[in-house]
N, C-alpha and C positions, 0 to 999 in steps of 0.2 A: 395331508392330516388325517392323524386317524378318527374312526370312528368312535366318540365317543361313550356312546347310546351300544355299542357289542358288548361293553362289559355291565351295561346297567344292572340291577339287579331290582327286581319291583320288590316294593315296598310291604306288598302284601305277601309275598314269597317266602317272608320269615317271617315276619309277624303274626300274622295270622298261626304259624305251627306253635312258635314260642308260646303265645297266649293260652293256646287250647292246651298244651302240654303243663304249661303250669295250672292250669287250672285243673285238669284231671289228673294232676301227680297229689295237688293239695286235697282235692276229694278222695281220692283213694286212701290219702293218708287221715283221712277223717279229718281233717283241719277245717272243711269247708264242710256243708252239709250233704252227703254221697246224694241222697235220695230227694235233693230237693229239687221242684218244679223250674227255679230260678235256672239250678246248674244245670239240667237237664237238657232246660230251652235253649241255654246259651251252648252247649257242648255238641247240638245237632249239626248248627252250623257252621261251627269250627271244625268238627270232624271232615266236612265238603269241603273247606276253604284250605284243610289242610293235606285233604288225597290230591286235589288241585296242585297244591302247590309243591309235594312229592313229584306227581307227572311231571309239571311244567320243568324241573331242576333235573327229572331223569331225560327228558325231553333235549335241555341246553347240554347235557352231558352227552346224547345221542348223535345231537348233529355233531362233534366234535369227534366221536368215534368213526361217524359213519355207517352205511348198510354192510352187513346184514346186524351189525355192534348194535346199532342203535335198537332195534327192534326189540333185539333179545335182553336190551338192559331195560326195556319200558317194559316189559313181559315181567321179569323177573321182580321188579321194582313192585307191580301192579298186583303178582302174587304174594310176593311178601305181606302187603297189606290184606289181601282175600285170606293171609292163613293165620295173620294176629287177630283178627276177630272170629275168624273157627277157633282158635285156640281160647281165646278168651270167652265165647259160649262152651266150649267142651267144661272146662276147670272150673265155669261156672256151677255146674249142675242143673240148670234151668230147665225146662222140660222141651224135651225134643231135641238134647246135648248129643244124644248118640248118632242122631242123622244131621246135625246140620253142616258136616262136612261132603256129604253125600250131595244135599240139596243146594248146598254153593257151589260145589266144580261141576254137577249138573248145570246149574243155571247161568253159570259163566259158559258153558258151552253151547247152551242155547243160544244165549243173547248175542255173542260174540259171533256163532257160526249162522246163526239166522236172524237175529236182529241188525246186527252192527253190518253184514258184507251183504245183505238186504237191502239196506239204505245204500250203501256204498254203492252197489251197481244200478241202484235208480238212480242216486244222485249222478253218477258218473256216468252212465247212457243215455238219460235224457240230454247232458250237456255235449256227449263226445261221442253219441250213437253207437260205437262199439269201443271197448277196449281192449287191451292185451297183457297178456302176463306170461312168466316162465312158466310151461307145462311144468318142467322136473322140478320145480320146488314146490308148488301145489301139490304135483302127485305123492313128491316124497314125505311132505309134512302129515298127508293125508293117510297115508299108510302106519304113519306111527301112531297118530291121533286115536284110530281107527281100534289098532292092537291095545294103545293103553286105557280106551274107553273099555272095549272087550275084558280085558283083564280085571280092570279096576271097580266097573259099574254094571256090569251082566254076568260075570263071572262067580259073584258071593249068591245069586238067586238058586245056584244049582250045586254046591258043595253042601255036604252033608257033617263037616268034621265041626262044623262050627254053629251057632244057634241061626236062626232064620235069617237070611240075608246078610249072614255077617261071616266074616273068615275064620279059621281057628286062630290061635294066636302065631303058630308057627307060619302059615299058609299069609298073614297079614304081612308078618315078616319079611318074607320072600319078596310076597307081590309087591310092596315097597321097595325092595332093593330092584327088581327088575325094573321096576318102572322108573326109579330114579337112572338105571344105567344106561337104557335105552334112551331116555331123554340126553342126557351125555352124550352119548352117540350119534344124537342128532345134529347137538349142538357141535361138535365137532365138522359133521358134514356141511354143516351151515356157514362155519368160519372159519375152516382150514382146507378140508380136501377137495369139496365141492362151493366155495363160496362164490361163486360163477353164476350159479343157479338160481340164486338170490338177489343178485343185483338186477336196480333198475335201470332198464336200455333203452327207455322212454324218453321223451322231453314232451312236456305240458305244451300241445299243441291245440289251438283254440282258433278255426279261419285261416289256417297257414302261418300264424306266426307264433311263434316259442315265445314264453314267460320265464325264463331262467330265475329272474330275482323273485318272483309269486311264492315261492316256498321258500325261501330262505330265512332261518329263524338266528335271533343272536346269541352271540358265543360269547358265553361269560367265562369266567376264569377258573380252572379246573379245578383246583383244592377247594375254592370257596363253594362254588358250587355242591360240590360231593360233599362236604361239612352237611349244608344248608339240606341236603337231601336227608340224610343220616338226620337232622334233626325233624323234619317232617315228616319222616317215616316214624320216630320214636312218638312223637305226638298223634300220630294217627293210631297207635297200639297201647298207648295210654287211654285216649279216647275213646277207642273201641270198647276197652276194657271195661271204662264208665260207663258206656251206653247198653250193652248186652242185655242188663236184665232189663231196661225198659224197652228195648226192642221188642225182644219175648212177650213181654205184658200185653205192649201196645196190639200186636198180632192175637192176641188169644184176648182181648178185650174187644174186638170185633169179629168176633168168632171166623177168622182165619185159619186154615190147615197151617200147622206150624214150616210147610216145606217154605211159606210165604216168606219166612225171615231169609231162607238162603237166597230167596231172588233177591231183597231188600238188598240182602249183603254183596253179591254178584254185581246189582245194578249197580250202588253206589258207588262201587270200587273202580267199575268198569267203562263209566260216563265219561271222562278225561281221556283215554284210549279209545274210547268209542268217535269223539268227535275228532282225536287224529286221524283216524283209519278215513273217516266220510272227507276230512278239509283233503285228505291225498287223493281220494280217487277224484275229488270236484278238479282237481289240477292234473287232473290224466294222469295222476303216479300211484293204477291200481297196483303194482305190484309190491309196494311201499304198504299198503292196505291189505293187501296177501298175507304180505310177513308179519303186519302186527296182529291180526284176525287169528291166525292159523298160531303163531307164537302162543299168543295167549291162551287158547284152548290148551295147547301141550304143557304150557309152563302148569297152567289148573290144575291139568293130572297127574305130570311127570314130577310138578315141585311138592304141591299140596299131599296129595296123598304119601307120600313118602314121610314127609313131615308128621301129618296126624299118624301114620301106621305106626308110627318111632315113640309116638307119647302113648299111644292105646298101648303096645305092648310094653313100656315101660312101667305105666301105672295101672297096669292089668286092666282097664276101662276097653270094654264093648264100643266098636263104632260099626254102625249100620251101612252097607256100602251100595249092597242091592237095588237096581233102580226099582220102584214101583210097575204092574203091567203098564200102565198107561206110560208112562212115560218111556219103558223100555221101546214100545211103542215109536217115538217121537224121536229118539237116540237113533232108530235103526233109519229110521225116515230119513233123518237129516244127514248122516252118514251120506247113505245114498245118494242124495239129492247132491249133496256139494261132492261126490264123486264123479256127479253128471258134470256139473255147474262149471266146476273147476280142470275139468278134463280135454275142456278142449283148449284152452289157453287164450280164448275168447271170451268177452261175456255183454249180454244185452239186457235192457230194463225187466225183460221178462224171465229171465233168471231170478234175479232182483224182488220181485213181485211173487214168486212162488218161494222164497225163504222168510219174506215178512209174512204169507200166509202162515207157513208152520210157525211162526214165533208168536203169532194173535193165539192158534192155536193149544203151544205150551203156555203162554201166559193163563189164559181159560183155565185148563186142566190142571193151573196150578191153585187158582183159588176155586175152583165148584169140578174136585175132581172125582 
């Protein structure tokens, strides 16, 4: 008899996005009071729920597609959400709107490369003592990530054609195009020419016993799940636009730097994917965690920057991409440590502790620059 739970769709995964999308649409159309405290208070948890719903549906589709397509789908969905929030703030003209893309992309990289990977290595190392992953996959992803991060976040500090920490329009257009092409080449390598580099060849082993069913996920109907994914993403876009001014005002009200807005955006968007990565490490599937973490960082730079660059060039609105000196130091340290950590094919708790230490310093500098 077929398991009926395999096609079951949780009620929350479509009710929350539907309710959130309707409320946001009515508020943006001024049918409901847009700045009402009750509307904003209701919209915040609905946004979080819509994000979790989007990632849930993406995970179901990802399980059907298999690796590494699953990690790619999750990364792209998370990036779509990230871009939606960034563009909403950019077009709102709020204070710090020209820097929100840089702050969010940088924060996303720090969260996944230090916070998430640090927790994965600590959790996995504590349970399994030592874990392994494919060195070829990690080195290929880090090479592309280091190049994209340098071109998009470091180089703007040293060009003279544009404003301080900004590319000139022609530079921005070409850098955005180069980033998109390089990310596309990486996807080709990951999915076609060298797909085996990114496959998980280990089994979840605990005390000599395998647990093949421990990480299985429900498999839903593909067209229905795809439609619900679109609904959830649409709800996220509408709710993000509704809450963009409120987020900016809240950060300003408590006296924190505008860069904290980027940290909050990246943090909220990456929570579900972070949970999935940590769960995979717990089940001794560190290769899946590495695919998710590096895939998210790559998509955040390789897709977000081209989109905001295109919007900036089209609207003639400048965007600041160059990092501040303290963040530049943290980026260089992160890439250096990541190269060492992921350059052996094996991991321990110590490596995770190093990444978590860098993450704590990143949070400190975000709040107290």
